[in-house]
C-alpha positions in Angstrom: 296.0 180.3 -27.4 296.2 178.0 -24.4 297.1 174.4 -24.9 294.5 171.7 -24.2 294.7 169.9 -20.9 296.9 166.8 -20.8 295.3 163.4 -20.1 297.2 161.2 -17.6 299.0 158.2 -19.2 297.3 155.7 -17.0 293.8 156.8 -18.0 294.9 157.0 -21.6 296.2 153.5 -21.5 293.0 152.3 -19.9 290.8 154.0 -22.5 292.9 152.7 -25.3 292.5 149.3 -24.0 288.7 149.7 -23.8 288.6 151.0 -27.4 290.8 148.2 -28.6 288.6 145.7 -26.8 285.5 146.9 -28.8 285.1 145.2 -32.2 284.6 147.6 -35.1 281.6 146.0 -36.8 279.8 143.9 -34.2 279.5 143.3 -30.5 279.6 140.2 -28.4 278.0 139.8 -24.9 279.4 137.2 -22.5 276.9 136.1 -19.8 278.4 135.3 -16.5 277.7 132.0 -14.7 275.4 131.6 -11.7 278.4 131.7 -9.3 279.4 135.2 -10.4 276.0 136.8 -10.1 276.9 138.7 -7.0 280.1 140.0 -8.4 278.4 140.9 -11.7 275.7 142.9 -9.9 278.4 144.7 -7.9 280.3 145.5 -11.0 277.1 146.9 -12.7 276.4 149.0 -9.6 279.8 150.6 -9.7 280.1 151.0 -13.5 279.0 154.4 -14.9 275.8 154.3 -17.0 277.7 155.4 -20.1 279.8 152.2 -20.0 276.7 150.0 -19.5 275.1 151.1 -22.8 275.5 148.7 -25.7 278.4 149.6 -28.0 277.5 150.8 -31.4 279.3 150.4 -34.8 282.3 152.4 -35.8 280.1 155.1 -37.4 277.7 155.2 -34.5 274.6 154.2 -36.6 272.7 151.1 -37.3 273.2 149.3 -40.6 270.5 149.8 -43.3 270.0 146.0 -43.4 269.1 146.0 -39.7 266.7 148.8 -40.2 265.0 147.0 -43.0 264.7 143.8 -41.0 263.3 145.7 -38.0 260.7 147.5 -40.2 259.8 144.2 -41.9 259.4 142.4 -38.6 255.8 143.3 -37.9 254.7 142.3 -41.4 256.4 138.9 -41.1 254.7 138.3 -37.8 251.4 139.7 -38.9 250.2 143.3 -38.8 250.2 143.2 -35.1 253.0 140.7 -34.6 251.0 138.9 -31.9 250.8 142.0 -29.8 248.6 145.1 -29.6 249.4 147.8 -32.1 247.6 151.1 -32.5 245.5 151.4 -35.7 247.5 154.3 -37.0 250.8 152.4 -36.7 249.2 149.3 -38.2 248.0 151.3 -41.2 251.5 152.7 -41.6 253.1 149.3 -41.5 250.6 148.0 -44.1 251.4 150.9 -46.3 255.2 150.3 -46.0 254.6 146.6 -46.8 252.6 147.5 -49.9 255.4 149.8 -51.1 257.8 146.8 -50.8 255.5 144.4 -52.5 254.6 142.3 -49.3 251.0 143.5 -49.1 249.4 140.2 -50.1 251.3 138.2 -47.5 250.6 140.9 -44.8 246.9 140.8 -45.6 246.8 137.0 -45.5 248.6 137.1 -42.1 246.1 139.6 -40.9 243.3 137.4 -42.1 245.0 134.4 -40.3 245.0 136.3 -37.0 241.4 137.2 -37.4 240.6 133.6 -38.2 242.2 132.5 -34.9 240.0 134.9 -33.0 236.9 133.9 -34.8 237.5 130.2 -33.9 238.9 130.5 -30.4 236.2 132.9 -29.2 233.2 130.8 -29.9 234.9 127.6 -28.8 235.7 129.1 -25.4 232.1 130.2 -24.7 230.3 127.0 -26.1 227.8 125.3 -23.8 224.6 123.3 -24.1 222.4 126.4 -24.2 224.2 128.3 -27.0 225.7 125.4 -29.0 223.5 126.0 -32.0 224.4 129.7 -32.2 228.1 128.8 -31.8 227.9 126.3 -34.7 226.5 129.0 -37.0 229.1 131.4 -35.8 231.9 128.9 -36.5 230.7 128.2 -40.0 231.0 131.9 -40.7 234.8 131.4 -40.4 236.8 129.6 -43.1 236.9 126.2 -41.4 238.6 124.5 -44.4 241.6 126.8 -44.0 241.4 126.9 -40.2 240.6 123.2 -39.6 243.9 122.8 -37.8 243.2 125.8 -35.6 239.7 124.5 -34.8 240.9 121.0 -33.8 243.7 122.5 -31.7 241.4 124.9 -30.0 238.9 122.2 -29.2 241.5 119.8 -27.8 243.0 122.6 -25.6 239.6 123.6 -24.3 238.6 120.0 -23.6 241.8 119.2 -21.8 241.3 122.1 -19.4 237.5 121.6 -18.8 236.6 117.9 -19.3 233.1 118.5 -18.0 232.3 120.2 -21.4 233.6 117.2 -23.4 230.1 116.2 -24.5 229.5 119.8 -25.8 232.7 119.8 -27.9 231.9 116.3 -29.3 228.5 117.5 -30.4 230.1 120.5 -32.0 232.4 118.3 -34.0 229.6 115.9 -34.9 227.6 118.7 -36.5 230.6 120.1 -38.4 231.5 116.5 -39.5 228.2 116.1 -41.4 229.1 119.1 -43.6 233.0 119.0 -43.6 234.0 115.3 -42.9 237.7 116.2 -43.2 237.5 118.1 -39.9 236.0 115.1 -38.1 238.7 112.8 -39.5 241.5 115.2 -38.5 240.1 115.5 -35.0 239.9 111.7 -34.5 243.4 111.3 -35.9 244.9 113.9 -33.7 243.3 112.5 -30.6 244.5 109.0 -31.4 248.1 110.3 -31.9 247.8 112.4 -28.7 246.7 109.3 -26.7 249.5 107.2 -28.1 252.1 109.8 -27.1 250.6 110.2 -23.6 250.4 106.4 -23.2 254.1 106.0 -24.0 255.0 108.8 -21.6 252.8 107.5 -18.8 250.9 110.8 -18.8 247.7 109.8 -17.0 246.0 113.2 -17.1 246.5 113.5 -20.9 245.4 109.9 -21.4 242.2 110.5 -19.5 241.3 113.7 -21.4 242.1 112.1 -24.8 240.0 108.9 -24.2 237.1 110.9 -22.8 237.0 113.0 -26.0 237.3 109.8 -28.1 234.5 108.2 -26.1 232.1 111.0 -26.7 233.1 111.1 -30.4 232.2 107.4 -30.6 228.8 108.2 -28.9 228.2 110.8 -31.6 229.2 108.3 -34.3 232.2 110.3 -35.5 234.7 107.6 -34.4 234.1 103.9 -35.1 233.3 101.6 -32.2 236.2 99.4 -33.2 238.5 102.2 -32.0 236.8 102.1 -28.6 237.5 98.4 -28.3 241.1 98.8 -29.4 241.7 101.5 -26.7 240.3 99.3 -23.9 242.3 96.3 -25.2 245.5 98.4 -25.2 244.9 99.7 -21.7 244.0 96.3 -20.2 246.7 94.3 -22.0 249.2 94.8 -19.2 247.1 96.2 -16.4 248.6 98.7 -14.0 246.9 101.1 -11.5 247.1 104.0 -13.9 246.0 102.1 -17.1 243.1 100.5 -15.3 242.0 103.9 -14.0 242.1 105.3 -17.5 240.2 102.2 -18.8 237.5 102.7 -16.1 237.0 106.3 -17.0 236.8 105.5 -20.7 234.3 102.6 -20.2 232.1 104.7 -18.0 231.7 107.2 -20.8 231.3 104.7 -23.7 229.7 101.8 -21.9 226.1 102.7 -22.7 226.9 103.1 -26.4 228.7 99.8 -26.6 225.9 98.1 -24.8 223.4 99.2 -27.4 225.4 98.7 -30.5 227.9 95.9 -29.7 226.9 94.0 -26.5 229.5 91.2 -27.1 232.3 93.7 -27.0 231.0 95.2 -23.8 230.8 91.7 -22.3 234.4 91.0 -23.3 235.5 94.3 -21.7 233.8 93.5 -18.3 235.2 90.0 -18.4 238.6 91.5 -18.6 237.9 93.8 -15.7 236.6 90.8 -13.7 239.8 88.9 -14.3 241.9 91.9 -13.3 239.9 92.3 -10.2 240.4 88.7 -9.1 243.9 88.0 -10.4 246.0 91.1 -11.0 248.0 92.8 -8.3 246.5 96.2 -8.2 245.9 98.8 -5.5 242.8 98.8 -3.2 241.7 102.1 -4.7 241.8 100.7 -8.2 239.8 97.6 -7.1 237.2 99.8 -5.7 237.0 101.8 -9.0 236.3 98.5 -10.9 233.6 97.5 -8.4 232.0 100.9 -8.8 232.1 100.4 -12.6 230.3 97.1 -12.3 227.6 98.8 -10.2 227.5 101.5 -12.8 226.7 98.9 -15.4 224.0 97.2 -13.3 222.3 100.7 -13.1 222.3 100.9 -16.9 224.9 103.7 -17.1 222.0 106.1 -16.2 224.5 108.8 -15.2 226.4 108.6 -18.5 223.8 108.5 -21.3 225.0 107.9 -24.9 224.1 111.5 -25.8 223.1 114.0 -23.1 219.9 116.0 -23.4 220.2 119.0 -25.8 223.2 117.6 -27.7 221.4 115.1 -30.1 221.8 117.4 -33.1 222.6 115.0 -35.9 220.2 112.7 -37.6 221.2 109.1 -37.9 221.2 109.1 -41.8 223.6 112.1 -41.8 226.2 110.6 -39.5 229.7 110.0 -41.1 231.8 107.5 -39.2 235.6 107.6 -39.6 237.4 104.2 -39.3 240.7 105.3 -37.7 242.6 102.4 -36.1 244.8 102.6 -33.1 247.6 100.6 -34.7 247.6 102.5 -37.9 251.2 103.7 -38.7 250.1 106.0 -41.5 248.2 108.5 -39.3 249.2 112.1 -39.9 248.3 115.0 -37.6 249.0 117.6 -40.3 250.6 120.0 -37.9 251.4 122.3 -40.7 247.7 123.4 -40.6 248.4 125.1 -37.3 250.7 127.7 -38.7 250.4 130.4 -41.4 251.2 129.4 -44.9 251.1 131.8 -47.8 248.3 130.9 -50.3 248.7 132.2 -53.9 245.0 131.4 -54.6 243.8 133.0 -51.4 241.0 135.1 -52.9 239.7 132.2 -55.0 239.7 129.8 -52.1 237.8 132.3 -49.9 235.1 132.7 -52.6 234.8 128.9 -52.8 234.3 128.6 -49.1 231.8 131.4 -49.2 229.7 129.4 -51.6 230.1 126.3 -49.3 229.1 128.4 -46.3 225.9 129.7 -48.0 225.0 126.1 -49.0 225.5 124.9 -45.4 223.6 127.7 -43.7 220.8 127.7 -46.4 221.4 131.3 -47.5 220.9 130.4 -51.1 217.3 129.5 -50.4 216.5 132.8 -48.8 218.1 134.7 -51.7 216.1 132.5 -54.1 212.9 133.4 -52.2 213.7 137.1 -52.4 214.3 136.9 -56.2 211.0 135.1 -56.6 209.2 137.8 -54.6 210.7 140.5 -56.7 209.8 138.6 -59.9 206.2 138.4 -58.7 206.1 142.2 -58.0 207.4 143.0 -61.4 204.8 140.7 -62.9 202.0 142.6 -61.1 203.4 145.9 -62.4 203.4 144.4 -65.9 199.8 143.5 -65.5 198.8 147.0 -64.5 200.7 148.5 -67.4 199.1 146.1 -69.8 195.7 147.0 -68.5 196.4 150.7 -69.0 197.8 150.3 -72.5 195.2 147.6 -73.4 198.0 145.7 -75.3 197.1 142.1 -75.7 200.7 141.0 -76.3 201.9 142.7 -73.1 199.1 141.1 -71.2 200.0 137.6 -72.2 203.6 137.9 -71.0 202.9 138.0 -67.2 200.6 135.0 -67.6 203.4 133.1 -69.3 205.8 133.9 -66.5 203.2 133.0 -63.8 202.5 129.6 -65.3 206.2 128.8 -65.9 207.5 125.8 -63.9 210.3 126.3 -61.3 213.7 125.1 -62.3 214.4 121.4 -61.5 216.6 120.8 -58.4 220.1 119.5 -59.1 220.6 115.9 -58.1 223.8 115.3 -56.1 225.6 112.0 -56.6 227.8 110.8 -53.6 231.0 109.5 -55.2 232.6 108.9 -51.8 230.4 105.8 -51.2 229.6 107.1 -47.7 226.1 105.7 -47.8 227.5 102.3 -48.9 229.9 102.3 -46.0 227.1 103.1 -43.6 225.0 100.3 -45.0 227.8 97.8 -44.7 228.4 98.8 -41.1 224.7 98.5 -40.3 224.6 95.0 -41.8 227.7 93.9 -39.9 226.5 95.2 -36.6 223.1 93.5 -37.1 224.8 90.2 -37.7 227.4 90.3 -35.0 225.0 91.5 -32.3 222.5 88.7 -32.8 222.4 85.6 -30.6 220.6 83.3 -33.1 220.3 83.1 -36.8 216.6 83.8 -36.7 217.3 87.1 -34.9 220.0 88.0 -37.4 217.7 87.3 -40.4 214.9 89.3 -38.8 217.3 92.3 -38.2 218.6 92.0 -41.8 215.1 92.0 -43.3 214.2 95.1 -41.3 217.1 97.2 -42.8 216.0 99.7 -45.3 218.0 98.9 -48.5 217.6 101.0 -51.5 216.9 99.5 -54.9 220.1 98.2 -56.5 221.9 97.6 -53.2 220.4 94.2 -52.4 223.6 92.5 -53.5 225.5 94.2 -50.8 223.7 92.3 -48.1 224.6 89.0 -49.6 228.2 90.0 -49.9 228.4 91.2 -46.3 227.0 87.9 -45.0 229.7 86.0 -46.9 232.4 88.4 -45.9 231.5 88.1 -42.2 231.5 84.3 -42.5 235.0 84.4 -44.2 236.5 86.5 -41.4 235.9 83.9 -38.7 238.7 81.7 -37.6 236.7 78.5 -38.3 233.4 78.0 -40.1 230.3 78.7 -38.0 227.0 77.1 -39.1 225.4 80.3 -37.8 226.2 82.1 -41.2 225.0 79.1 -43.3 221.7 79.2 -41.5 221.3 82.9 -42.1 222.0 82.4 -45.9 219.5 79.5 -46.0 216.8 81.5 -44.3 217.2 84.5 -46.6 217.3 82.3 -49.8 214.1 80.4 -48.8 212.2 83.6 -47.8 212.7 85.5 -51.1 214.0 84.5 -54.5 215.7 87.9 -54.7 218.2 86.8 -52.0 218.7 83.5 -53.7 219.7 85.2 -57.0 222.0 87.5 -54.9 223.8 84.6 -53.4 224.0 82.8 -56.8 225.7 85.9 -58.2 228.0 86.1 -55.1 229.0 82.4 -55.8 230.2 83.3 -59.3 232.0 86.4 -58.1 233.8 84.5 -55.2 234.9 81.7 -57.5 236.3 84.2 -60.1 238.3 86.0 -57.4 239.0 83.0 -55.2 242.8 83.5 -55.7 242.6 86.7 -53.7 241.4 85.0 -50.5 243.5 83.5 -47.8 243.2 79.7 -47.3 241.2 80.1 -44.1 238.8 82.6 -45.8 238.1 80.4 -48.9 237.6 77.4 -46.6 234.8 79.2 -44.7 233.3 80.4 -48.0 233.3 76.8 -49.4 231.6 75.5 -46.3 229.0 78.3 -46.6 228.1 77.4 -50.2 228.1 73.7 -49.5 225.5 74.3 -46.8 223.3 76.3 -49.3 223.6 73.6 -52.0 222.9 70.6 -49.7 219.8 72.3 -48.2 218.6 73.3 -51.7 218.6 76.9 -50.7 220.6 77.5 -53.9 220.0 75.8 -57.2 222.8 73.6 -58.3 223.0 75.5 -61.6 225.5 77.9 -59.9 228.1 75.1 -60.5 228.3 76.2 -64.1 230.9 78.7 -63.0 233.4 75.8 -62.3 235.5 74.6 -65.3 237.9 71.9 -64.1 240.9 71.8 -66.4 244.6 72.3 -65.7 244.6 75.7 -67.5 241.5 77.2 -66.0 242.1 76.3 -62.3 244.6 77.6 -59.7 245.7 76.1 -56.4 243.1 78.3 -54.6 240.2 77.2 -56.9 241.2 73.5 -56.5 241.2 73.9 -52.7 237.8 75.6 -52.8 236.3 72.9 -55.0 237.8 70.1 -52.8 236.3 71.5 -49.6 233.0 72.2 -51.3 232.6 68.7 -52.7 233.9 66.9 -49.6 231.5 68.8 -47.4 228.6 68.0 -49.7 229.5 64.3 -49.8 229.7 64.3 -46.0 226.2 65.8 -45.6 224.4 64.1 -48.5 226.4 60.9 -48.8 228.6 59.9 -51.8 225.9 58.0 -53.5 223.3 60.8 -53.3 225.9 63.3 -54.4 226.8 61.2 -57.5 223.1 60.7 -58.4 222.5 64.5 -58.1 225.5 65.3 -60.3 224.5 62.7 -62.9 220.9 63.8 -63.0 219.0 63.6 -66.3 217.7 67.2 -65.7 218.9 69.2 -68.7 219.6 72.2 -66.6 221.7 70.2 -64.2 223.7 68.4 -66.9 224.4 71.8 -68.4 225.6 73.2 -65.1 228.1 70.3 -64.3 229.5 70.1 -67.8 232.6 72.1 -66.9 233.2 69.9 -63.8 233.2 66.7 -65.9 235.0 67.4 -69.2 234.2 65.1 -72.1 236.0 66.4 -75.2 239.7 66.6 -74.4 241.5 63.5 -73.2 244.0 65.5 -71.3 241.3 67.4 -69.4 239.5 64.1 -68.7 242.6 62.5 -67.2 243.2 65.7 -65.1 239.7 65.6 -63.7 239.8 61.9 -63.0 243.1 62.2 -61.1 241.8 65.3 -59.2 238.6 63.6 -58.0 240.5 60.4 -57.1 243.1 62.4 -55.0 240.4 64.1 -52.9 238.6 60.8 -52.2 235.7 61.2 -54.7 236.8 58.7 -57.4 233.3 57.1 -57.4 231.9 60.1 -59.3 234.4 59.5 -62.2 233.0 56.2 -63.4 231.4 57.6 -66.6 234.6 59.6 -67.5 236.7 56.4 -67.1 234.3 54.5 -69.4 234.4 57.3 -71.9 238.2 57.4 -71.8 
């Protein structure tokens, strides 16, 4: 037997060094720097292919844990893992997942991937011609589960094609009437996106965001106050970029503000005028402002509030979301953009299926089909009864034919959406009026359902309280309403009692305006003085707020009527009047009498305390 060939020592030492350099259980790869790219490529060219292959473990096989992780990878990333996978291999992966107990999560991930496709596809092909079909197709997908995907897809599509912004806004407006949480999420994400872009000076992102918000305001998804806040923020410290964004935004939302809040639009253009004459901006920006003024003179004819073919929502079905620009509690809910395992997946899918049928009206069609089948069975019963000449069987179809249809279920709106819309309508009617006659005329034209009349009186008082100083404009509105109909007088009388009971909740400036408002109603006899029965002037029943309110009320009445006339009115022999002011002029307790005398004397109305002084 011949001896094996001898290996030279230098090669043996080199190979042993290579073997010693290789770890036994793992490998590490060191990447060269950019300066050594040429030498590294030269080394790879000269190195044999066997040495370039990645080293393996000591036994030359992969670990079982690695094989399990690799086989579980497609299930963790979805059945396809974000890439194409042949159907045969996909079924095999799903079978392996079922054997390991991961079938539910894999199925939900597969459903999540399908949901992405069912949302992104219709959004990318939406236009004015097919928007109605696109809306029906989108409602076929679970929009409650995929609301984050829908908002993200719409925002991406709009940022890449701003010419379709009106289409995407109309799409959201229709969905918002059925699923308001999607409309609120969209407005919130756009506001947060605009705030981030504004901080980073990203003009392109700012323009796309404000254009989307402008069209959502036109569609009454976002409140008009948000539009005013955006313009105020952009023009607070004017620069060429911020003015350009403000011009683009005003061009889209100007027609809407002009129709619903002309005072706000006048303020915006006054700000543009001052920037044009005083601010140091570029010639190009000045020209943009001048073009915007010409745009306004033409009535924004090139940018209507809602383009033709996109007015898809009735006014009484609109749901407006009051999202503020300076709200620190806004949450984009980014977790809705990624998959999350749902233990109640099947139950939630069934719930949305019922919601979808109610939205698309499929329940009615099914009900019609059941009624038709019932009528057919009734006719068959008639024929059978005629053949068998059975009187009892003949009476049964007649009973079914004369039976009344089941009563429709009445739905009660516990979210107070209609009340919010009514308050907004009243507020806009008041603030957009030039004179009190116009405001009263607009308020009387508002359709108010029975039982909600008190809301109009409360809104007039609330608008008055929000002013920095009292304006007689609101007092004249209240006087006109009270004298036109006793119904409104009773409403303001009830509002007086409610305001006095909760007067401690108002700020000093607010209760001052409220006191002036009711003083006007009492001095003009728009309200009967019997409302003063709510006031009980003792040390125990009054607070600092109520004493300030009563002071302003009586001083304003004394100024308008005169102290003598006020005293005669309060000391009237009318039984109803004396009963109303009994609490203001205590008679039984000496401590309360002294407190009332000192109070009236301190506010300069000591003349009305003569009877109490004599009684004491």
